[in-house]
N, C-alpha and C positions, 0 to 999 in steps of 0.2 A: 504494500500500500504506500501511496505517495504522501510523505509528511507535509509538503507544501500545499498540496490540494486539500488535505484535511483541514489545515489551518485556515484556508480561504472560506470554508463553510462554517467555521466556528464563530459564535457570536459572543463568546466570553474569552478573556485571557486564560489560557491553559498551557501548562508545561507538558510537552509531548515527548515520549520516547517510543519509536516505532521499530518493530523487528519483523523480519521475515519468519523466524521461528524462535521459540523460547521454551524453556521447560514449563513454566507456569507464570502467567501474568500476575496472579495474586501473590505468589511467593516473591517475585521480583518487587512488586509494589509495596509489600509489607516491609521488605528490607530498605527500600528507598525512603519510605515514610520514617523509619527509625533513623535514617541518615540525615533527615531534615529536608525532605522534598518541599519545594515551593508549591503550595496547594492553591487551587485544584491542579492535580497532576494526573496524567493518565499514561498507562503502558498499553500498547496495542501490538497485536501480532496476527499473522495469517495462519499460524500453526502453533500448537502446544504439544510438546513431547511428554509432558507429565501433568496434564490438566487435572484439576481437582474439583469435585462436586461436593454436595452436602453429605454429611454422615461419613466422611472420609473416603468416599467412593472416587474412582477415577472418572474423568470426563473426556469422552471421545472427542478429539480436537484435530481433525484432519486438515491438511493443507488446503487453502482456499476458503477457509472460514473467517469469522470475525471474532476475535477474542480480545477483550479489554478489561483493565482494572483501573478504576477511578479512585484517587485518594482525596478524601475531603475531611475536614474537621468533624468530630462527632457531635459537638454542640449539645451534649446532654441526651442525645437519642441513642437507641440501641441498634445493633445490626438489623434486627427485625424490621424497624421502621424504614431503613434504607432498602431492604429487600422488596418491600411492597412498592415503594416509590420507583425503584428501578424497573419493576415489572410493568407499571403503568407507562413509564417513559419509553420502554422498549416497544410496547404495543403501539404507542402513538408514533414513534419514529418509523417503525416498520410500515404502518399504514400510510404515513406521509410520503415515504420514499418509494415503496413498492406497490401501494394500493391494496395490499393483502391485509385481511382482518384476522387477528390472532386472539385467542382466549387465554385466560390465566387459570392454571390449576394450582391451588394452594400448595405451597406458598410461593414457589419460585420457578415454576415451569410455564413457558408459553407454548401453546398448541396451535397448529395450523391443520385444520381438517382432522383433528383428533390425534395428530402426531406431534411429538415434542420437537420444536425447532430452536428453542432458546432455554438456557438455564442460567440461574443467578446464584452467586455465593458472596454474601457480605460478611466480612470479618473485621474484628476490632484490632487496633494496634494500641498496646499498653505502653505508656511512657511515664516514668516516675509514679508508678502504681495507680495511674489513672487512665481511663479510656480516652485517648487523645484523638485518634483518627479512625475512620472507617474506610476499608478498601472494598469497593463495590465491583465484584467480578461478574462479567457477563460474557457468555459464549453463545454465538448465533451461527447456525448452519446456513451459509449463504451461497455455497457453490454446489455443483453436481457432486453427490457423495455416493460412494459404493459402501454402504453400511455393512458392518459385520452381520452375520446371519441372526445373531441374538437381538439385534437392534432394528432390523428391517420392518417389523410390524409396529414399532412404537416411536421410531425417530423419523423426522422429515427434514425438509430444507426449504428455504425461501426461493431457491432457484426454480424458475419456471422455464420450460422449453422456449428458446429464442428470446428470453427476457432475463439476462444476467443482472445481478444485483450490483448497484453502485456502492461498493463498500465504503469508500471514502466519504460519500455523502451520508450514508447510513450511520457511520460511527460518529460523525460530527453532529448529525441531527439528534442522536441518542444522548450525547454529552450535553448538547444545548437543552434538551428536554429535562434532564436531571438537574442541571444547574439552575434552570428557570424555576423548578418546583421546590428546591431545597429551602428557600427562605420561608415558605408557607407550610412546611411539613407540620402536621399530617393532613393538610387540606386535600391531598390526593386520594384519601381513603374512600370517599363515596364512589369515585371512578373505579378504584380497585375492586370494590364490591360489585359494581355493575358489570365488570368484565370477568369476574371469578366464577367459573362454572361449577366449583365445588359447593358453593352456597346453594342450599335447597336440595342437595342430593343425599342419598343414603351412602354412608361411607364406612370403611373398615380401617382400624388402626390398632396399634399395640398400646395398651394402657396398664401401667404397673405390671408389665410382663405378661399380660393376658390379651388375646385377640378380642377386640370389642367392636361392636357395630352401633351406629347411631345416625342421627339426622343432622347434617351440618346447617347451623342456623345463620351464622354471620361470622365476619372477621372483625375483631375489635381494632381500635386505633393503633395498638402496638403490634398488630400483625398476627395475633393469636386467633386460631380457629375455635369457635365455640360449637360444641357438638352435644345435642340432647341424646342421652342414653337412658337405659332402664334404671341406672343408679343416680341419675341427675345430669347436670350440665358439666361437661369436661372441657377444660380450657387447654388446648394444645399449642405450645409455643414452638415445637419442632417435631420432627418425626415424619414417617411415611404414611400417607393417607391414600387408600384405594377407593375409587368410585365404583359403587355397586349398582347393578340393575335393580330397579324398583320391583 
């Protein structure tokens, strides 16, 4: 990706570092934040060789994708707040640049026609025993991808035949969307709820070591999913939730 072209689309002063390939943009960004990065700062790559997702999982990050990690001050908010904000920003940026409508699956996945095209991982950076920065990691499948067999039924891409994605414009639009929304956080939450297909669905999840089912009622302003179960309302701040057929 072209550094200068990305800069032309940006509407905010941002410190950029752009790579063809990197082990993990989040790992690099967290180290950069500890070294005193001038924020907002962003690490961008076309490929990750050791991409990370939630719950310690690996994140499939083939060449030709869009992988970025944005470093911003925490300003008293938790990583969960930034995850929901990034999800809304990614939906808006994708729609603006490609015309494609994506949905949010709680808490950090964007789906296109039911298949995951984007994942988000927000992580805190502790300095002097205080949460000082948040690194917002976002990975988007933007190119033609030959997915591994185990991912073919669940993963998708924004790439449409004869319609390549303008990655420089998309990454700049995404950064602009996030930075525009940050001062008003959590004002993005009504939009997050309207785009979240988990709300209103029957779901399955692990609660205190037991498989539990319930009805997803809403997502609160801190990004937690509230689920009505037989034992009462359960507030999920993390974990894996499966959507069940009614």
